[in-house]
C-alpha positions as CSV (number, residue, x, y, z in Angstrom):
1,M,61.3,79.0,102.9
2,R,58.6,79.3,100.2
3,R,56.1,77.6,102.4
4,S,57.0,79.9,105.3
5,A,56.4,82.9,103.0
6,L,52.9,81.5,102.0
7,I,52.0,80.9,105.6
8,G,53.2,84.4,106.6
9,R,51.3,86.1,103.8
10,A,48.2,84.1,104.7
11,Y,48.4,85.1,108.3
12,A,48.9,88.8,107.3
13,G,46.0,88.5,104.9
14,V,43.6,87.6,107.7
15,W,44.0,91.1,109.2
16,L,42.8,92.7,106.0
17,L,39.3,92.0,107.2
18,F,39.7,95.2,109.3
19,L,39.9,97.2,106.1
20,A,36.2,96.4,105.6
21,Y,35.3,99.4,107.7
22,P,37.3,102.0,105.7
23,V,36.0,100.5,102.4
24,S,32.4,100.7,103.7
25,S,33.0,104.3,104.6
26,L,33.7,105.1,101.0
27,F,30.1,104.3,100.2
28,R,28.5,106.7,102.6
29,P,26.3,109.4,101.1
30,G,28.1,112.6,99.9
31,I,31.2,111.0,98.3
32,A,31.5,111.5,94.6
33,P,31.5,108.2,92.5
34,E,34.9,108.9,91.0
35,L,36.4,109.5,94.5
36,R,34.6,106.4,95.8
37,W,36.1,104.1,93.2
38,S,39.5,105.8,93.3
39,G,39.4,105.1,97.0
40,V,38.5,101.4,96.5
41,L,41.4,101.0,94.0
42,G,43.8,102.8,96.5
43,I,42.8,100.5,99.3
44,A,43.2,97.5,97.1
45,L,46.7,98.7,96.2
46,F,47.4,99.4,99.9
47,A,46.3,95.8,100.8
48,A,48.5,94.3,98.1
49,L,51.5,96.3,99.3
50,Y,50.8,95.2,102.9
51,V,50.6,91.5,102.0
52,W,53.8,91.7,99.9
53,L,55.8,93.5,102.6
54,T,54.7,91.4,105.5
55,G,55.5,88.2,103.6
56,A,59.0,89.5,102.6
57,H,60.3,88.7,106.1
58,W,58.9,85.1,106.0
59,A,60.5,84.6,102.6
60,G,63.9,85.6,104.0
61,A,64.2,88.6,101.6
62,R,66.9,91.2,102.2
63,V,65.7,94.8,102.5
64,G,66.0,96.6,99.2
65,I,65.0,99.9,97.6
66,W,61.7,98.4,96.5
67,H,60.7,97.7,100.1
68,Y,61.4,101.2,101.1
69,A,59.4,102.5,98.1
70,G,56.5,100.2,99.0
71,L,56.5,101.5,102.6
72,A,56.5,105.1,101.3
73,A,53.6,104.3,99.0
74,M,51.6,102.8,101.9
75,T,52.2,105.9,104.0
76,L,51.0,108.2,101.2
77,L,48.0,106.0,100.6
78,A,47.2,106.0,104.3
79,G,47.5,109.8,104.3
80,A,45.2,110.1,101.3
81,G,42.7,107.8,102.8
82,T,42.6,109.8,106.0
83,L,42.0,113.0,104.1
84,V,38.9,111.4,102.4
85,L,37.6,109.2,105.4
86,A,38.7,111.4,108.4
87,T,39.3,109.2,111.5
88,N,38.1,106.1,109.6
89,G,41.2,106.3,107.6
90,L,43.6,106.5,110.5
91,A,43.6,102.7,110.9
92,L,45.5,102.5,107.6
93,F,48.6,103.8,109.5
94,I,48.5,100.7,111.7
95,F,48.8,98.5,108.7
96,A,51.7,100.6,107.5
97,A,53.5,100.2,110.9
98,V,53.0,96.4,110.8
99,S,54.5,96.3,107.3
100,A,57.5,98.5,108.4
101,T,58.3,96.3,111.4
102,S,57.8,93.2,109.3
103,V,60.4,94.0,106.7
104,L,62.8,96.5,108.2
105,P,65.6,95.8,110.7
106,P,64.3,96.2,114.3
107,W,65.7,99.7,115.0
108,Q,64.4,101.0,111.7
109,G,61.0,99.3,112.2
110,A,60.7,100.9,115.7
111,A,61.7,104.3,114.3
112,A,59.2,103.9,111.4
113,S,56.4,103.1,113.9
114,A,57.2,106.2,115.9
115,V,57.1,108.3,112.7
116,L,53.8,106.8,111.6
117,A,52.3,107.4,115.1
118,G,53.4,111.0,114.8
119,A,51.8,111.2,111.3
120,V,48.5,109.9,112.9
121,L,48.6,112.7,115.5
122,A,49.4,115.3,112.8
123,M,46.6,114.1,110.5
124,G,44.2,113.8,113.4
125,A,44.8,117.4,114.5
126,R,42.7,118.4,111.5
127,F,39.6,116.9,113.2
128,G,39.7,118.9,116.4
129,P,37.1,117.4,118.8
130,L,38.0,113.8,117.7
131,L,41.4,114.1,119.5
132,G,40.5,111.0,121.7
133,S,40.2,108.8,118.6
134,T,43.3,110.2,117.1
135,A,45.4,109.5,120.3
136,F,43.9,105.9,120.3
137,F,45.0,105.3,116.7
138,A,48.4,106.8,117.4
139,A,49.0,104.6,120.4
140,E,47.9,101.5,118.5
141,T,50.2,102.4,115.6
142,L,53.2,102.7,117.9
143,L,52.5,99.8,120.2
144,I,51.4,97.3,117.6
145,G,54.4,98.1,115.4
146,I,56.9,97.7,118.3
147,S,55.2,94.5,119.6
148,L,55.5,93.0,116.2
149,I,59.3,93.4,116.5
150,G,59.2,90.9,119.4
151,I,56.9,88.5,117.5
152,R,59.3,88.7,114.5
153,R,62.3,88.0,116.7
154,M,60.4,85.0,118.3
155,A,59.7,83.7,114.8
156,E,63.3,84.0,113.8
157,T,64.3,82.2,117.0
158,I,61.9,79.4,116.2
159,R,63.4,79.2,112.7
160,E,66.9,79.0,114.1
161,L,65.9,76.3,116.5
162,Q,64.4,74.3,113.7
163,A,67.6,74.7,111.7
164,A,69.6,73.7,114.7
165,R,67.5,70.6,115.3
166,Q,68.0,69.6,111.6
167,E,71.7,70.1,112.0
168,I,71.8,68.0,115.2
169,A,70.0,65.2,113.4
170,R,72.4,65.4,110.5
171,L,75.4,65.3,112.8
172,A,73.9,62.4,114.7
173,V,73.6,60.5,111.4
174,A,77.1,61.4,110.4
175,D,78.5,60.4,113.8
176,E,76.7,57.0,113.6
177,R,78.1,56.4,110.1
178,L,81.6,57.3,111.4
179,R,81.1,54.9,114.4
180,F,80.0,52.1,112.2
181,A,82.8,52.6,109.7
182,R,85.4,52.7,112.5
183,D,84.0,49.6,114.2
184,L,83.8,47.7,110.9
185,H,87.4,48.6,110.0
186,D,88.7,47.6,113.4
187,L,86.7,44.4,113.5
188,L,87.4,43.1,110.0
189,G,90.9,44.4,109.8
190,H,92.0,42.3,112.8
191,S,89.9,39.3,112.0
192,L,90.9,39.1,108.3
193,S,94.6,39.5,109.2
194,V,94.2,36.5,111.6
195,I,92.4,34.5,108.9
196,T,95.1,35.3,106.3
197,L,97.9,34.4,108.7
198,K,96.3,31.1,109.7
199,S,95.5,30.2,106.1
200,E,99.2,30.7,105.1
201,L,100.2,28.6,108.1
202,A,97.8,25.8,107.2
203,G,99.0,25.8,103.7
204,R,102.6,25.4,104.8
205,L,101.7,22.6,107.3
206,L,99.4,20.6,105.0
207,P,102.2,18.5,103.3
208,A,104.1,17.7,106.5
209,A,101.6,17.9,109.3
210,P,98.1,17.5,108.0
211,E,96.6,17.2,111.5
212,R,98.0,20.5,112.6
213,A,96.9,22.0,109.3
214,A,93.3,20.7,110.0
215,A,93.5,22.3,113.4
216,E,94.4,25.7,111.9
217,V,91.6,25.4,109.4
218,A,89.2,24.7,112.2
219,D,90.5,27.8,114.0
220,I,90.0,29.8,110.8
221,E,86.4,28.8,110.9
222,R,86.1,29.8,114.5
223,V,87.7,33.2,113.8
224,A,85.4,33.8,110.8
225,R,82.3,32.9,112.9
226,E,83.5,35.2,115.7
227,A,84.1,38.0,113.1
228,L,80.6,37.5,111.8
229,R,79.1,37.7,115.3
230,E,81.1,40.9,116.1
231,V,80.0,42.6,112.8
232,R,76.3,41.8,113.7
233,E,76.9,43.3,117.2
234,A,78.5,46.4,115.7
235,V,75.5,46.8,113.3
236,S,73.2,46.6,116.3
237,G,75.3,49.1,118.3
238,Y,76.1,46.7,121.1
239,R,79.7,46.0,120.4
240,Q,82.1,46.9,123.3
241,A,85.6,45.7,123.2
242,Q,86.7,44.0,126.5
243,F,90.3,44.9,127.4
244,W,91.3,41.6,129.1
245,R,89.7,39.6,126.3
246,E,91.5,41.6,123.6
247,V,94.8,41.1,125.4
248,D,94.4,37.3,125.5
249,A,93.4,37.3,121.8
250,A,96.3,39.5,120.8
251,R,98.8,37.3,122.7
252,Q,97.4,34.2,121.1
253,V,97.4,35.5,117.5
254,L,100.9,37.0,117.9
255,S,102.2,33.8,119.3
256,T,100.7,31.9,116.3
257,A,102.6,34.3,114.0
258,G,105.9,33.6,115.8
259,I,106.0,36.9,117.7
260,A,106.7,36.6,121.4
261,C,104.3,38.8,123.4
262,T,104.8,39.9,127.0
263,Y,102.1,41.5,129.1
264,N,102.6,43.6,132.2
265,S,99.7,45.0,134.2
266,E,100.1,47.6,137.0
267,V,96.3,48.2,137.3
268,A,95.2,48.0,141.0
269,A,91.5,47.9,140.4
270,E,89.0,47.0,137.7
271,L,88.7,49.6,135.0
272,P,85.3,51.0,134.1
273,P,83.6,49.4,131.1
274,E,83.9,52.5,128.9
275,L,87.6,52.7,129.5
276,Q,88.0,49.0,128.9
277,S,86.3,49.4,125.6
278,V,88.7,52.2,124.4
279,L,91.8,50.3,125.6
280,G,90.5,47.1,124.2
281,W,90.2,48.7,120.7
282,A,93.7,50.0,121.2
283,V,95.1,46.5,121.9
284,R,93.3,45.2,118.8
285,E,94.6,47.9,116.6
286,A,98.1,47.6,117.9
287,A,98.1,43.8,117.5
288,T,96.8,44.1,114.0
289,N,99.6,46.6,113.0
290,V,102.3,44.5,114.6
291,L,101.0,41.5,112.8
292,R,100.6,43.1,109.4
293,H,103.3,45.7,109.1
294,S,106.1,45.5,111.8
295,G,108.1,42.3,111.0
296,A,108.8,42.2,114.7
297,R,110.0,39.3,116.8
298,H,108.9,40.6,120.1
299,C,106.0,42.7,121.3
300,A,105.3,44.1,124.8
301,I,101.9,45.2,126.2
302,R,101.9,47.3,129.4
303,I,99.1,49.0,131.2
304,G,99.3,51.1,134.3
305,T,97.5,53.8,136.2
306,G,98.7,56.9,138.0
307,A,97.9,60.6,138.5
308,G,94.3,60.0,137.5
309,W,95.1,58.3,134.2
310,A,95.1,54.8,132.8
311,T,97.8,54.3,130.1
312,L,98.2,51.4,127.7
313,E,101.5,51.1,125.8
314,V,102.3,48.6,123.1
315,T,105.8,48.4,121.7
316,D,107.6,46.1,119.3
317,D,111.1,45.6,117.9
318,G,110.1,45.7,114.2
319,R,110.9,48.0,111.4
320,G,108.8,50.9,112.7
321,A,106.3,52.9,110.7
322,E,106.8,52.7,106.9
323,S,104.8,55.9,106.4
324,P,104.2,59.0,108.6
325,D,100.6,59.0,107.4
326,T,97.9,58.0,109.9
327,G,95.7,55.1,108.7
328,N,92.1,54.6,109.2
329,G,92.7,52.4,112.2
330,L,94.8,54.9,114.1
331,R,92.5,57.7,113.1
332,G,89.5,55.8,114.5
333,L,91.5,55.0,117.7
334,S,92.3,58.7,118.1
335,E,88.6,59.6,117.8
336,R,87.7,57.0,120.4
337,A,90.3,58.3,122.9
338,L,89.3,61.9,122.3
339,A,85.7,61.1,122.9
340,C,86.4,60.2,126.5
341,G,89.0,63.0,127.1
342,G,92.0,60.9,126.3
343,R,94.9,61.0,123.8
344,L,96.8,58.8,121.4
345,E,100.6,58.7,120.8
346,A,101.9,56.7,117.9
347,G,105.4,56.7,116.4
348,P,108.9,55.3,116.5
349,G,109.9,53.7,119.7
350,G,112.9,54.8,121.8
351,E,115.1,51.9,120.8
352,G,113.7,51.3,117.3
353,G,110.5,49.6,116.4
354,Y,107.1,51.2,117.0
355,R,105.3,52.5,120.0
356,L,101.5,53.0,120.4
357,A,100.2,54.6,123.7
358,V,96.7,55.5,124.7
359,S,96.0,57.5,127.8
360,V,92.5,57.9,129.2
361,P,91.4,59.8,132.4
362,L,90.1,57.7,135.3
363,P,86.6,58.7,136.7
C-alpha cells in the first residue's frame, strides 16, 4: 500500500507541470513584488495539498475532517489565484476537482466537481468578454473531475483483482498441502498397519515355523518398498488409487489378519478413473480401520450402481466405533467424496459392527 501511495503521488505530481503557466503569470509587469511572492507561496501550498489529497486514495486512507479542510483550502487558494491572475488562475479549479474526486466517495466527488465548475463560471463572470475561456475551464473542471471517478474505480478494480489473485494462489497452496497431508496419511496409515501386523505374525511364527516367518519378513520388505514408491508418487502428484487393485490388497491383508472378507460387485460397466480413485481410497481407509480398530471376524465389501450413483459399502461385525469423533482418514475421505459431488456415511452398522459407505455420482 505504501508503494501504491508513492506511485499515485508521483503520477499526480507530473500534472503539476501545468501550474507553470499560472506561476509565470505572476511575474508579468504590473504585479507588486509582495503580491508576486505571496502568489508563489500560495501556489506552492496549493500544489502540496493537491499531491497529498490525490495520494490519499492510493494510500487507502479513509476520508476525514482534514481531507475536507484541505479541499476547502484548495478552493480558497484557487479563488484567490483567479482574482490575481484572471483567467490564468481558472486552471487551479481543475486541480481542485481532481483532488476532490481522488479522495471523496464517488457521489461526493461528482457533486464537488459540479460545485467547482459553477465557481469557475461565477469567477469568470467578472471578466465579461472572456466568457468563452470561462466556459472552457468550467467544462474541463466538470468533465475531468467526473472522468477521474471512472479511473479511480478502475484502479480499485485492479487492486481487487490483484488481491483476488493472491488469495487464489494462497488457497491453491493450502489445497495442495491438504492433498499431500491426506494422501500421506492414507498411504502410510494403511502400509504401516500392514507392516505392523506382518511383523507381529512373523514374530509368532519364528520359533515354530521359521520358513513361514521368513516369507512374512519378505512380504514386509515388499510392502515397505511399495509404500515408499507410493509416497514418491504422492509427492509428485501422480498417485491415483485403483479400485480393483485396492480391493485385492484389502482382501489379502484382512485374510492375513484372520478376518474373512467377502466381495460383491454389481457394477455393470467400468467406472471412470476419477471415481475409481475415490472409491479406491475408501476401500483402503475402510480396510485400515477394520484392521486396526474393529476386532472383527468378518468384513464385507459391496459396490453397486443405480439411479446415477455408484455406491461402495464396507461393513464388519466388530465392536463398532470407539469414539464418535471423525479421524483424519475419514475427514480426508469425506473431502475426496465432496470434491466430486459425492457423500460419505460412517457409523454403527444395522446389526452391530461398523458401516462405511461412499456414494459418488456417475458421469
